[in-house]
N, C-alpha and C positions, 0 to 999 in steps of 0.2 A: 466631379469631385465625389469621393466616397469616404465616409468616415468608418473605419473598422476597429472593432474592440474584439479581443480573443481571451478565451479561457479553456483550459484543458478539462475535459470531463473524465469519469472514471475509467472509461474504456481506452483512454490514451488517444481518442480523435480530438479534434479541435473544433470548439464552437466559437462563433464570433457574432457580434451585432454589426449588420450591415446597415449603414445609413445612406439612403439614395436621395439626392436633391433633385427636385423637378421644378421648373419655373413656368409659372402661369401668370399672364398678365404683368410682367415685370416685378413679380413677387416670387420668392423661392420657398417652396415647401419641402419638409423633410419626412421621410417615411422609413420606419425602423422594422426589421425583421431579424429574428435569431436563426442563424444558419449554421449548419454543420458541414465541415468539409470531409471528404472522403474519396477514395480512388476506385475507378470502375475496374472490370474485368482486365482492361487492357493497360491499367496503371495510370490513366489519365485523371488528373484532380477534378472533382466534381463538387457542387454544392447542393445541399438540401435544405430546404426550408422547414424549420422546427417550429416556429411560432411567429405569426405576423403581428407586429406591435402597433401598426398603423402610423397616423400622422403625429409628429412630435416637433417641438421647437428646437432651435439651434442649441439652447441651453441644456435641454433634456438629452438632446443627441450626444453632446460632450459627456454628460453624466453616465449615459449607458455604455459609452466608448470606455470610460474609466472603470465602471463596474465590471465589465467583461474583459478587461485587459489582462495580459499574462501575469501582471503584478498583483492581482487581486483574484481570489479564488471564491468570493461570495459578494452579493450585492452590498454596496457600501453607501451610506449616505455621506457625501463628501463634505457636507456642512458640519459633521461631527468628527472629522479628522483633527487629531491634535499634533502639533510639531513640538516634540520635547526638546529637541536640541538640534543646533546647526554648527558645523566645524569647517574651517578651511581644509579642504581635502586634496585639491590637485597638485599642490606643491609637495605634500607628503608623498603622494602617488608617485610622482616623476622620480623622486629620490629612491624610493622602494624598487621602482622598475629597474634603475640602474644597479643597485645592490643585487638584484636578481640576474640581470643581464651580465654582469661581472663575475656572477657566482663568488661574490666577495665573502659572504659569512659561511658559505658552504665550505670555502677554502680554509677559513680561519677555524671552524669547528673540527676539521680534519687534523689541524696541525697545532692548535693552542693545547696547553696544559696549564692545570690550575694546582698550585701547592698549598693553596688556601682551603682548608677543609670546610670552611664556611660557605663556600660558593663554588658551583660547578662552572664548567667552561660554557656550556649551553646558556645558563642563566647569565654569566658575564657578558656574554655576546650580545644578548638581548638588550642589556642595560647599556652597553657600549653603542649599539644601534640607536636607542633612544637619545643618547646624549649627542650623537652625530646629527640626528634630526633637528635637535634643539640648536646646535651650533650654527647649522646652516639656515634654518628658517627664522629663529629669533633667539639669537645668542643671549644666555642669562646664566645664573648661578646654578650649581647643582640642586640646592635647596628649593630654588624657584621651579626646577623640573618636577620635584617630588610634590610640591604644594599645588601646582597647576596643571598637571598631566590631564586630569578629568576634563579640562577646557580645550583639549586637542583631541584628534582622532588617533593617538598613539596606540590605543588598545587594539586597533584594526591592523596594526603592522608588526606587533610584537607577539611572539609565540612562546609561552611557558610550558614547562614539562608536567606540572601538576597544578592542582586547585590551590595549594597552599601558596605557591609562588604567585599564582594569578591574583589571589586575594591580597597579599601584602604589597604588590604592584608598586615598584619604585620606591623603596625605602633608601634612606640617605647613606647607611652604612654599606649596603650592597653596591650602590653607585661608586662608593669609594673604593671597595674592594675590586671592583671591576677595573678601575684605573690601574690597580696594582698588577692585574691579570695582564692587562694591555701592555704595561711597561715591561713585564717579564717575557712577553712574546713578541716584542716589536721587531725582533730579527726576522721573524715570520712574516710580519707585515711588509717589511722592506722588501723581502724577496718577492712577495706577491705584487707589490706595487711596480716593481721592476718589470716583472713578467707581463703585468698587464700593460705597462707603458710602452714596452718594445714589442709586444705581441698584438694585443688588442688595438693599440693606437699607432702601431708601426713607427715608434720614435727611434731616431739614430742613437744608438748605444755608445757611439764613439765620443761624440761631443757632450760633454757633461759640464755643468755650470755650478759653481760653488760660491757661496757668500755667507756671511756671518752677520747676526744681529744680537742685540741684547734686550732683556725683558726684566722689568724690575718687580719687586714684591711689596705688597702692602704690609705684610708681617716682616719679621726679622729673625724668625727661628728655623727657617729652612737651612739644612745642613750645607747645600751646595751653593747658597746665595752668598755673594762676596761683593764688596765695592770694587768698581773698575770703570773703565772708560764706558760711559752711558750714551748710547745712541738715542735715548728717548730724553736726553737732557735732564735726567733725574739723578744728579750727583749725591743727593741725600739719601737714595734708596739702594739697598743691596740688590743684586741682580744675578740673572743666570745668563749665559752666552750659548746662542743656538746656532749651529752650522746646518746648511740645507744644501742638497745636491739635487738639481733639477734637469730636465731634459730641454731641448731647444724650444719646445712648446709649453714649457712650464711645468711639466709632471714631475712631482717630487719622487724621488726613489731612495733617498737616504736623510736621515736627520741624526744629528749628534748633539748632545747637551753637555756643556762644560761649566765649571764654577765660573762666577761672574768677574774674576780677574784673569781669565785666560786671555792671551794676545791672539789676534787674528792668524798672524803668519805661523805661530806655532802649531796650527791644527792641519796646516796643508798637507804635509807629507803622510801624516797619519790618515787622513781621508783618502789620498791617492792609494795607499797600501790596502786600505780596507776595500775600496772598490775593486781592485784586482784580486784580492783574496776571496771576497763573498760573491762576486758577480762573474758570469762566464764572459768577461770582456777581453778581447785579444789586444786592443790597443785603445788608450785613453787620450783624448785631447782635453786637457784640464784648462778650463777658462775661469780666470779670477780676476778680481779687482785690484787695485793699487795696494791696498792694505794687505794682500796675500803675498807679495813679491818680497823676496829677500835673496842674497846670493846662496844661502844654505838651501832654500827651498828649490831654486832653480837647479842646483847641482844635484840634489837629491832626486828630483823628478828625472833628470837625465840619467842618473845612475839606475833608476827603475826601468829605463828603456821607454819612457813615455813622452808625450808632447805636451805643450802647454802654449796657451795664449794669454798673455797679461799685460795690463796696462802699467806703464813705468811711472813711479811716483813722481809728482810735480817737482820735487827737490832734485831728483836724478835728471829730469829732462833737460835743465840747463847745461848739465854737464855734456849729455850726448849730443845736444844741439848747439854746442858752442861752435860758432863759425859757419853755421847753417843759415842760409838766407831763405826765410820763409815767405813765399810768394805764390799765389795761386796760379799765376801765368807760367810758373816753373813746375807745376805739378799736375798729376792726372785727375781729371774730373770723373767723379764716381757717380755723382747725382747733383741735383740743384744744391748750391751752397756747401758741398762737400768735396774735398780734394785730398789726395794722398800722394806720397812719394816714399820710396825706399831710401832711407838715408845711411843704412849700414847693412851689409850683408856679408859676414865673415864668420869663421869657426862654427858654421852650422846654424847660426842665428840670423834673424832679420830684424831690423827696427823699422817700423813703418809709421812715418809721421802723417797724421791726419789733420785737416784744418776744416772747420766749419765756419764759413764767413759769416753767417748770420749770428752764430754765438759769439764771434769776435767782436762784432759791433755792440752786442748787448753788454759784453764784459767791460768794454771801453767806456760805454755809457754809464754803467753802473759805478765803476771806479771814479770817474769824474764827478759824479753826484755825491759819493761819499767823501771825496776829498773836499768839495765845496761845503758839504755840511760840516766837516771838522773845522774848516777855516771859520765858518760863521760862529761856531761854538767857541773857538779859541779866542776870537775876536771879543765875544761877550765876556769870556773870562778876563781878558786883559782890561777891558773897560770897567769891569767890576772890581778890580783890585783895590782894597782900601776900603770898599763899601761892603763886601761880603764878609760878614763876621766869622764864617767857618774858614776863611783863608787868612792865617795869621803870619805864616812864614813862607820861606821859599819851598820847603818840603811839601807843605799843603798845596801850593800852587802846581807843582810839578805832579803830585799825585792826581789832582783834578785834571791836568792836561793829558796825563797818560790815559785816564778813564775815558775821556772824551775820544781820543784817537783809537782806543780799544773798542769802544761802542760802535764806532763807524768802520772797523776793520781797516783802518788806515795807519796803524802805529809805524810801519816800516817806512811810509812815505813822508814822514815829518821828521825834522830835526828841531827839537824843542829845547830850549835852555832859558835860564834868568839872567838878567843883567842888572847892575846897579842903575838906580834912577832917582834923581832928586825931585822928580815931578810927582812921584807917588808917595803917599803917606807911609808905606811899608818899606820904602827905601830900595825897591827893586821893581822890575817889570818882566813880563814873559815875551820872549822873542821866538819866532818860528820860521823856517824855511822848508821848501819841498826838497825831498830826496829825488832829484830828477833821474839818477842813474837807476835807482830801484824801480821807478816808474817805467822807464824805457825797457828795462829787462823783463818785467812782467807783462808789458804791452806786446812785446814782441811774441810771447807764448799765448796771447789771448786767442781763444777758440780752437787751441790745438790740443791734441792728445797723442801720445806715443806708445805704440803696441810693440810688444816684444815676443817673439815666437821662435820655435824650433821646428815648426811644421812648414815643410818646403813645399808641399803639394797645393797649398791654398793660394789662389790669386789675390791680389790686393782687394778686390771687391768682396770675395769670399770670406777673407780675413776680417774685414770690417763687419760683415753680416754676422760672423760668428761672435765677435766681441759685443756687438750691439745686442745680441740675445741675452747677454748677462742681465739685462733689465728684467728678464723673466724671474729671476730670483728676488730682485728688489720688489717686483710686483707681488710675489708669493708672500714676502714678509708683510707687505702692506695689507693684503687681504687677511692673513692670519691675525694680525694685530687689530685691525680696524673693523673688518666685517664679521670676523669669527671670534672677536673679543678674547684674544689670548690673555689680556689683562682685565680686571685685577686678579692676581694669582694670590690666594691665602692659604694654600695648602702648606703643611710643614714637612710631611714625610717626603723623602727623596723620590720615592717610587710613585707617589701621587703627583708630584709636580712634573715628573717625566711623562706620566700617563697622561696628564692634561695637555702637554704640548703635543704628544703624539696624536691625540684625539683631534687636535686642531689640523695637524698635518693630513690626516685621513680625510677630514672634512673639506680640507683645501683641494685634495686630489679630486674629489666628487665635484666641487664647484669648477675646477679647472676643466674636467671632463665635460661639464655642461657647456662651458665656454666653446670648447673645442668641437663638439658635436653641432652646436649652434652656428659656428662658423662655416663648418663644412656644409650645413644644410642651406646656407645662405639667409639665415634668419636675421642676422645683423643685431642681435639683442644679447647683452651680457647675462651671465649666470644670475646675477642679482635681480635684473629686470624680469627674467623668466620665472624665477622663484615668486617674485612678487606678483605677476599677472596671473600664474596658476593658483594663488591664493584665492581668487575670485570664484573658483569652483568649490562650491560648499557641498557637504554631505548633510542631508537633513533626515532626522530621525522622526518617523511617522508612527503614531499610535493609532490603530484602527479601533472602532467601536466595539469589535468582538473580542478585543484584548490583545490581538496579534500586533506585531511590529513590522514595519517596512522601512526601507532606505531609499532615498531618491538624491539625484544630483541636480543642482542648479543648471540652467541652460548655458551652453558655450557661445562666446561670440567668435567671430571670423579669426581674430588674432590667435585665440586659444587653439583653435583648429589648425591653424598653421604650425603653431608650436608642436602639437601633437603629431602632426605629419612629419615635421623635421626630426622628432625623436622616434619616429615609426611606432607610435602608439595608436593602434586602431580604435581601441575602446578604453575608457576608464571603468574598470570593473568595480561594482558596487559590492561591499562586504556582505557575507552571508549573516542572516539574523541567527 
């Protein structure tokens, strides 16, 4: 075993301390010498002893190694080193590597324009980059980013054009103006995301998945915020509607923002036309959920010469499946618990009936539980008539019964009425009976869903696979809302609201890229877990006794090394002092 420490001399040659261990009577002694490397006339490396330092103990051997290492150019008393700060660094480094690998901000700088005389494109992009770091690593408010940026390694990943911008580093007004620059240039971003998804990640540009969500506001002064159908269950808040188009692997390529009262199905044709107009796509297979389907949308997509795959709304399924016997032994088995059969194939369209037998049993058990719970609550209501002071007449009793059935989602399964009764002090009682016909009709459709398409080249299995990929949009919304903290939204200006949403979309693209690369590399780790594990790589700022500064990284464990290998990162570079 040999301990080597190195230092560059003025002549460009390399000197290093060689520590040689020698064993004598089961004890190890260490001998140090200062050695200079050179090449002889034949170019072979040789060593020349400059100074023999004699016998040293192991602790001194380690200190000599440090003193003559390539990171120190003078003798250093390691006991006088000061560690001025330490930041999580590995997570920032991975995101920055992807920015550079994708040439993301190089592309944006070439194509962005700024109509605001108070902020230049280059400056706005650095602020946008800072906000993306924050969204992915620890999502918080813009004000928090301004107040706490000095507690992160952000300064090592941002580049400003002059000392003035560097000194004012992340002021709140510049952050807000950067959101406006992003909003004004988002068509450039969408084009870039499309090219990156289809080029770098080889995504199928034919099958595109579309869904819509809503997001509410804390304030009430945003011009595009309106009351509408709230998917967040916040009817008391104004909201915006967000439409997102993603590839089969979840890469977002288009995002539209609408007023909060916009209906899902009214956006479909608009999105299909935009996809055809803005991207070099020869043919689109538009994949949408039940809320997207309408006769008008279907006809319009056909008129545009495009294909579609959509789920039929539950209320329509009963009409299309009238008279159809739903039994798995008469269907094709696709996989465990999943069966399908074409129930209609005419006029260039197919209706594929799918049955999930596991989901069927779950639905029936859940319905039975809800019905039993409603019965129990209704029986309590009946027993309490005349004792409950809040129920004074028949209308009060019927309102309470309706609330019980609504709470348990069983309103259509019960026929509830009042009858005269001499046994009760109120002069009436409540009677109920089950609507067995409604239960039978719904039970028949348990575990089923109906897919409608005009794409005749897909097999049943492929059609199911395409439709199931629609969950990628749902997952995108889940990550954007929960992990990237789309809410709370407090901006008032429309451009800043949209810029904030677009910021979350770009951040989600990066997270999805991490997921995709991780899966390809066989890491079996989510983007969130990878970001969390890389957080353990800290950058330490070291102050030397002679006034100089150095940086060092904390040691990596084997898991970190596997992540670095999966992302083809050979070395984590330390910032220059």
